[in-house]
MARKEBA-790091 format. One record per residue (C-alpha): residue in one letter; y, z, x. Coordinates in steps of 0.02 Angstrom, whole numbers, plus 50000, padded with zeros to 5 digits. Each point is the difference from the previous one (the first is absolute). Example, Ala and Ser with C-alpha at 12.3 -4.5 7.8 and 13.67 -1.06 7.14 Angstrom:
MARKEBA-790091
A497755039050615
S501724996750069
***
This chain:
MARKEBA-790091
M505044644448922
G498605011149935
C499165000750170
S501555003850098
G500545013349873
F498315008250009
S500055001050190
T501755007449994
H499355013949886
R498675004350129
L501295000050138
M501155012149906
S498555012049971
A499625000250185
I501815003750043
F500025014449876
L498445007650079
L500784998550172
I501575009349944
L498945013649921
L499005002350162
I501595001850104
G500665013349879
N498395010350011
I500024999650190
G501795006849998
A499545014149880
I498525005350109
S501115000950153
A501295010849910
K498665011849938
K499335002750176
K501745004350064
N500265012749860
A498325008150036
K500475002550182
S501635008449953
K499185012849882
N498925009450124
L500045019249980
R500815009450139
P498775008850119
G499355016849946
K500324996849815
T498385004649911
A499534997049820
A499985018749970
S501785002450062
V500634985449896
A499205007049843
M500655017450039
E501794994050017
A499844989949841
N499385015349906
A501465010250065
A501264987349941
D499234995849831
L498555011049949
P498674990549902
L498815006949874
G498635010750071
D498245003649942
T499584998449817
S499135016750015
T501265013849967
T499845015950102
T500445016849928
R501405002050126
E500754984249925
L499875007649826
D501085014950043
A501134998449847
I501155014749966
G499855009049832
L499494985349890
P499915003849814
L498504995749893
V499694981349998
D498874988949897
R499364988650136
N499534986149880
V501824998049946
A501245006350127
A499074996050161
E499514982549947
E501764995849941
E500705006350164
L498754989650100
A500154984349894
G500414990150155
G498245002650062
E500445008650164
D498965014550066
L500795016550044
T500185001050189
A500205014050121
E501774994350038
D500505000749816
N499445018049987
T500715005650165
S501734998649927
T499445010649853
E499245012650118
N501665001650091
E500945004849842
E500295018249958
A499015006549852
N501295003549864
V498874997949849
E498905014149941
G498544998049883
L498374990849981
S499474986450120
T498544991649916
E499324982749977
V498794996049860
G499084984249955
D498434991749935
A498664996650128
A499894981749952
G501534997349893
E500894990750138
G498614987150015
E498634998350126
D501134993650137
E501235014549991
E499325013250116
L501395009550088
E501175013049931
E501834995750017
L501365012349954
P501654994349924
P501645005350082
L500715016949957
E501704994749941
E499344988149866
L498915012649909
P500545010349850
P499905018950011
L498405008349946
E500705007749842
E500364982749926
L498184994450013
P498715005449870
P498305005950060
L498704986650024
D498515000849886
G498624995050118
S498555009549926
A498514990149940
D498985003349844
E498615011850047
E498234998349936
D499245015649925
E498465002750105
D498915015150026
G500055005550179
N499775015050110
A501375012449967
D499955006950176
E501274991450111
V499055001650163
P499354986950120
S498154997750029
E499184993850156
G499114983850035
T498314997050080
D499605012250137
E498624991550098
S501194995050141
T501345013449994
A500345012250141
E499395014949897
D498594999749870
V500395009649841
D498885002749851
E500674991149844
D499575014049880
E500915012750108
D501524988650010
E500214999849811
D499955018949988
E501185004150142
D501874996550015
E500404982450056
S501165006350135
I500325015750098
V501844997949952
E500385011249852
E501154992549870
I501415012449973
P500265002349812
F501594991249949
V500895003649837
E501414988149955
T501435009549918
Q501154984949988
T499964984149897
V499464985450108
N500614983249935
V499364987050121
E501114984650013
G499474982950062
L498215002950057
P498814987449919
F498535010649943
G498344991849960
D498165004149987
I499875004950184
N501545007150089
V500135002950187
L501335007950111
V499904992650176
V500585004350175
T499464989350146
D500374998650187
V501075015849999
H499775002050189
S500385018749995
H501744997649922
I499585013949878
G501685008450035
G500964985349926
H501504991150076
K501435012350006
H501274986950057
E499704989049847
R500465006549829
N498894987849908
R498475005450102
D500265018550026
A498495006349901
D498655009250097
Y498205003449952
G500585015549906
D501064989049886
V498564987749981
L498845014349954
S501255006649871
F500174982549927
Y498114998349990
Q499785016749912
H501314995849868
L499274982749975
K498225006749993
H500495012249864
F500854986049903
C498434989050013
D498875014349946
E501095003249848
N499964981549953
D498154996750040
H500354988350147
D498724998750139
F500995003150159
W499525001350184
F500895003150166
I499494988750146
N500275000850189
N499604982950073
G499905005850182
N500974997750162
W500775017349987
K500205002250189
D501194993650137
G501814999749946
T500795017050032
G499775014750117
L498825008649878
A498554990150074
M500044990750166
G498634993650112
G498375008449953
N500835016149939
A500155000649809
S499675018649986
S501725003449925
L499914986049872
V498245001949927
P500295017549925
L501504993049906
L499024985249934
N498645011749942
Q501235007749876
M500214983749904
P498954997049841
W499314982950045
D498734992149882
A499474986850126
I500384997450186
N499694984450103
I499864999750191
G501274990250102
E499884993750178
H501275012550071
E498845014449956
L498644992350109
Y500934995750162
H499705017150078
Q498355009250004
K500835017149985
T500804994549836
V498304994149936
E499215016650046
L501405009549913
M499754989749842
Q498135003250003
K500265018750026
S501475003749885
M500584985849889
I498414991249942
P499145016349944
N501575004449904
F499944983249910
S498134996650009
H499984991449831
Q501674991350017
F499824991150168
V499324982349980
S499724986550130
S498764985949979
N500014992950176
V500435014050124
H498425005950088
V499625014350119
V498884994950145
S498735012350070
K498344999550091
D499164999349829
G500954984449950
E501504996649887
K500495008649839
H501535000149891
M501345011850060
V500375005349820
K499374994449829
N499874981249983
Y500605000649819
I500485012849868
V500205000149811
L501585007849926
K499695007949830
G501495001749885
K500345005549822
K499454983449930
H499444988550138
R499034998850163
V500594990150152
L498874993950140
V500945001750166
F499644991750168
G500965002050163
F500224986750134
L500824998850171
H500464982850067
D498914992350135
L500355009550161
H499205003250168
L500255017750065
P499815004850184
N499175016049940
P498104997350015
R499675014149877
L500734990249855
H499644982949929
I501014990249873
Q498804988649908
S500764983349950
V500524998449819
E498894984649975
N498455009250061
T500405015649899
V500124991349832
N498334991450033
E499055016350024
A498765005849870
W500895016349959
F501574990449948
E499064989949870
T499035015449943
A501605009849969
L500744985849896
H498434998149894
E499405017949978
E501595010649988
A500865002349832
Y501854995550007
D501394991749899
A500994992350143
I499954997950189
M501305005950126
V499924994850183
L501015010050127
A500334987850140
Q500895002250165
I500284981249989
D501544989849960
A500164995549815
E499994981550043
D498615000650130
R498484989049974
L498885015450013
I500645005549830
S499294983949928
V498385002550097
I499725016849914
N500564993549831
D498934984350006
K498465009850050
I500225012049854
R500184985349881
A498484991450075
L498885015049965
D500034996049814
I500845015849935
G501214990349892
L501494989050035
D501105011149892
I499645016750083
P501745005750060
I500185002250189
Q501535008650074
F500274998950188
I501095013450083
A500554990950159
G500855005950159
H500094998250190
T501464987750014
Q501365011649933
K500674989149860
R500435001049818
Q499044985949921
H498704995549871
K498894985249961
R498944994149856
V498294997050078
D499204992549844
E500245001849813
W499325017749995
S500385005650178
H501625006150075
S500525005750174
F501425012550024
Q500825006650159
A501235014549999
G501034999450160
A499795012350143
N500725015250089
L500295008949834
D501374987849953
T499074995749840
L499005009149868
G498934987249911
F499385000149821
V498724988049926
S499154998849832
F498574988749954
P498814997549854
V498195004949976
N498634987549959
A500055003549812
T501874995949995
A499694984150099
K498704994349874
A501105004649852
K501534991350072
P499344985350102
K501684990949999
D501055014850057
A499405001350182
K501744996050067
T500795014949912
L498625013150016
F500185001950190
E501675008550031
Y500845008750145
A501575009450053
Y500815003550169
M500975016350012
N501185004050142
T499555017150067
S501605008949956
A499795017249924
Q501404996449877
S499224983349950
L498305007849972
N500765013549892
H500954986949900
I498374991149959
L499395016349923
G501565001449892
D501175009950115
L499115016749994
D501045015650027
T498735006050128
F499134985850089
P499115009050144
T498415009049947
E499385015850085
R498664990550092
G501234986350048
Q501235012650070
N498615008250102
M499534983150071
S501804996050048
Q500175016850084
S498364997550095
I500604983250065
E501665007350055
D499185014850087
T498774988650091
R501354988250060
H501035014750061
S498545007750094
L499724983550090
G501854998450044
L500174983749903
D501635005449919
E500905003450165
V501594989750019
V499944988350149
A501484988249974
C501404994549885
P500114980849993
V501684992749953
Q499144987349887
D498314994949932
Y498944986450079
H498834990649884
L498284993750045
E500074983949898
N501674993850066
H499954984750113
I500085004250184
F501724992150019
R500755008649849
R501055015650000
Q499045016149962
S498364992150054
L498705012150068
W499254986250105
G501704995050065
L500285018050053
W498305000350085
R500344983850095
K501765003950059
Q499965018850025
V498315008549995
V499034988350114
P501324998750139
N500245018850003
E498285007249965
I498734986950055
C500844989150131
K501055014250070
H501434987750029
K498964988250107
K500664982249998
F498404989749998
C499145009049856
I499274994049834
A499175009349856
L498974990749871
V499235009149851
S499394996149824
S501285001349859
S498755011249908
S500185013450135
F501335009649906
R499855006049820
Y501695007049949
G501844998750038
V501235012150080
R500645011549864
G501115015450004
S501884999150016
S501095013150082
S500405008249833
T499415017949983
G498255001949931
D499504981950033
E499735000150187
M498564991050086
T498485011250025
V498414999150102
D499084993349848
D501284986049982
I499574994650178
V498145000349961
A500304989449845
I500664986050112
A498514999850117
P498595010949928
L498534993350101
L500525006550173
E499654983150079
P499875000950191
V501144988950103
Y499124988450123
H500694991050153
L499184983050024
G500734996950171
K501194986350056
I499844984149898
N500884983450030
D501454996149883
Y499204983549949
A498415009049945
I501005012949900
Q500944986149910
R498384991349956
L499205016649950
N501435004149881
S499934982749921
S498115000449980
L499975017249918
N501374995049877
I499354983149943
D499595006149824
S501635009449971
N501024985250065
N499094987549889
H500225010949846
H501775005750042
H499635018549990
I501515011450011
L499165009550140
P498944991350132
T498195005250019
F500405006750174
V501725006050054
M500574997750180
A501315010950083
G500854994150157
D500794983950063
L499154986550103
D501634994150078
E499324996950174
R498434992350072
G498765012250074
D498755013849961
Y500375013249868
D499225016949964
L499134998049831
Y499705015149885
T499115001449833
H499145012549886
G498155003950011
R499584992549830
D500754983350052
L498954997450157
Q498634991949896
Y501204985849957
I501014998550160
L498625000250131
P499034984949931
E501604990049987
L500475004050180
E498274994550054
R500234983549910
L501644998150091
F499055002450162
V500725017050044
K498395006850071
D500445015550099
V500635011049857
E499485018250010
P500775010449858
K500455017550053
T500635013749888
T501725006950039
G499595017049924
D501344997249867
K499794997449812
D501094991149873
T500315015649896
L500575009750154
Y501194986850067
W500824998849828
L500195019050002
R500814999850173
Y501204986149953
A500555008649839
Q500295016650086
D501004992450142
T501034987749896
W500455006849829
L500905016550026
C500245011549852
P501785005449955
G500675014250108
K498664998050135
Q500174993250175
K498114998350014
N498625000449870
T498695013550013
K498454993150083
V498495001349887
E498214999550061
P498934995749848
W498215005849980
F499294982450020
Q500774998450174
I498505009850065
E498564987950019
K498685013349966
A500765004149832
L499654982349940
E498115003050010
L499634982650066
E498264994850052
K499334985650103
D499364990949846
D501695000649913
V500784986150102
I499434986050115
D500225006050179
L500534984850101
D499755009550163
D498215004949962
E498934994750147
D498425000849894
V500524985249893
E498924985050042
E500894983750033
D499364983049948
E499354991550157
E498894986949921
E501174985550034
E501324996750132
W501364987449968
V500764993050160
L501604990450027
P499934981650046
D500174995050183
D501894998149994
G500195018449954
V501034996149844
Y499515006149828
Y500164986249870
G499275008049844
Y499245015349919
S498415008250059
P498504996249887
S500065016449902
G501445009750073
E498825013450066
H499394992850165
E500605005050171
I501084986750081
K499864998550189
H500904989550128
P498984988750113
G499515009450157
E500235017749934
G498695012150063
E499394988450138
G500085010550157
D501715000850081
K500664984149921
P501795001749938
K500215004849818
G500724988349873
P501825000149947
T500735014149896
S500174998849813
S501854995950015
E499644985650118
L498604993749889
L501125000449848
Q501324990050093
Q498654987650054
R499444998549822
A501774996949940
D500274986650134
A498344991849961
A500384999749815
K501704992250038
R499214986650110
K498694996449869
H501334998549866
E501054988150104
K498484989450042
S499474998649820
A501794995849948
K500054985750126
A498324993549939
R500585000349820
K501614990950046
K499044986650094
A498794997549856
L501424998449875
N500874987150109
I498424989450015
A499695001149812
G501794994849966
L499874985050114
I498394994249919
F500715002049826
G501594990850047
A499024985850077
I498964997849843
V501545000149888
L500894987250109
C498494988450011
V499894997449812
P501704991449977
L499814990750166
Y498354992849940
Y500754992949842
I501554993750090
G498914990750125
R498974991949865
T501564994549910
I500734992250157
V498434989950040
G499834994749818
E498295007749971
E500545010649852
E498774997549859
E500455003749823
K498635006349889
E500844999949830
D499024990049869
F501504991049924
Y500154988250153
D498914984450013
R499334999050178
N499904980850007
E501774998049937
L500625012850128
K499184990150140
A500804984149937
F501665009049988
K499925005450181
K499364982950063
N501254988949910
K501445012550003
M500264997149816
K501295009449901
P499385013749890
M500614991349843
Q498724986150030
I498505011849981
E499385006049834
L499155016750004
T498395001649900
***
């Protein structure tokens, strides 16, 4: 009974395994059928799927918040550490889409729009500024002023509040140090200012060192007249500075006014290489330190104007540590490589950096940040100059690794881990800040004059006296550039504009009028916002795709596509048909300020354009950006060749991708048109002003190419015959004439077999080659699919055979009676006797 029962157990196990095998085979078959039924329909690319998904349900965008996204209307004073963190308790970042809805609302609240916080109070991981919604904030009058001032150390310092220069061995102009101390630090004369009103500053967190910051203004010195919360011009900023400077002098605060660079390219005041109307206005501002941005260096005429007019006017304020002028005698710093600001109590060592950049202008060289901080003069300045804190003006994002490179190098030079370092960041047009280390802080104050930044930070003596208070000694404030808000910070003065501020405002207005920038060109029925998704209503990019491109670029041609970077445009369409708020020439320039030329790339196969669009938008699709990296206008509804257009600045991205897609015969040709001009034509022809059958045609000053003062070195000329081509290596197609992969480096010429060999026929066209490639890829895919299917079938058969053999083996042994039992509680001799004599089990005693 024990033997037979044991064999039955084995048999049941085998049957169970057999049932399990049959079930697995059925599941695999069902899965294959489902996979076949889920194929995407032809022409459906990953980019189009992601784009449609974004239109239906917009996901979160970048964690980095642009200043256009932070366009809140009339916010009252907010303590960021309380209100903002409670509002964002869910942990979500402020996105462009969230703020677009705020931007669309009418500004009905008047007063201060300011955000204040500790540099490190939010913790090391909290880096971006996020503004709470308007409707959930109390009015300004209900909030008491914030006491953000730090205890100041009584130190003896130089009572003259003038900047001093750094080492001069590599500057563009050698000046004797003794003469520098005796002469005025700037040609700009400070107009005596006598405050006749009581200034009661609210909300600004004063400390040992206090700095007022503008960065990346991009010539928007006239303000934004269509936006009430950003209507202040440089005259209002100057008035605010004068009142605040007087307040700081009366209260013994060290206070400086900083321009962090990138003051060009944004309005009609300076376009192309012509900044002759803008520089005289900038020369009227009382800067204490000025950094150099990349936009000042794109055009040689602008550089020459700076060297002739602006740099001499601010010879002791300009600072740039890594911008060099190249001449036959070698390289030297374009301006001073560092300066020392001397205040009532303290001295601040100031450096200026521009992010790593290659310029096509051979007369300038941007030295890498890593190489600059390793030069001898950098270490000498840190060890030999007398200072109480360090400030670094950086045309670098506040979160960029280059900030840490500079900071780590300063710390490594053994000047003290507790010496305070304040970075004034820029370039990426955001409001954000970051705690770099315990005694270092990075701060970025928006762009396009949408933000006036304020930072305060401690001196070394305070850091030593309060070693545990680092998180509260670095403070900051963002102020919306509304004239009313700025006046409210000062205590609602009866007369906010100063004489010098009024003169500046009048100079800006007169200059804009003389250039024709205030001429009305159109009256849009609604605004179109830059940050709106392309499929949303009131989207600038949606307008460009559906209206501007078909009318102004494609000229109503059917087979026509335009593909440009989403960074091509800088501002939305503003200016309704109401009187006094019409769209002007300067509003057009604000949309497309760089005068990008339009290029025709020829006729490109629809398959290549689909692949090109998908390839250029891989990053934005993966991260679910609200706007794709490149925006395509036009429909690829039919198979065939399409005329492809793009902007000049985008050729560097599109041409290599087309080459990788084996579109070899692309010859970009300029159409003679520019993005600023086709926006101007569209606005004039489309948005008629009330009471007019046709808008007055305006011919702006920048429409004349000569007025832009462009030179050969300003841009890369793709049609230049003197440019040498790389002919070291030739990559040739395989014998079948089908391209199966990328060229080794993407820079080699690809030739068809037989090209250039006497009168032999040329290879197929790019359209035919693309179709061959698609067919070859399809055949290869089908072949590999069949091979995989065959391999799976063979593996399944082998596995099934093994599983079936195990129970069959034991069944066979049981039938022939050769089953051996190995358990120790049976006596082998007695079992043999049992089988031989066929005795009953009861007659055997088990031992």
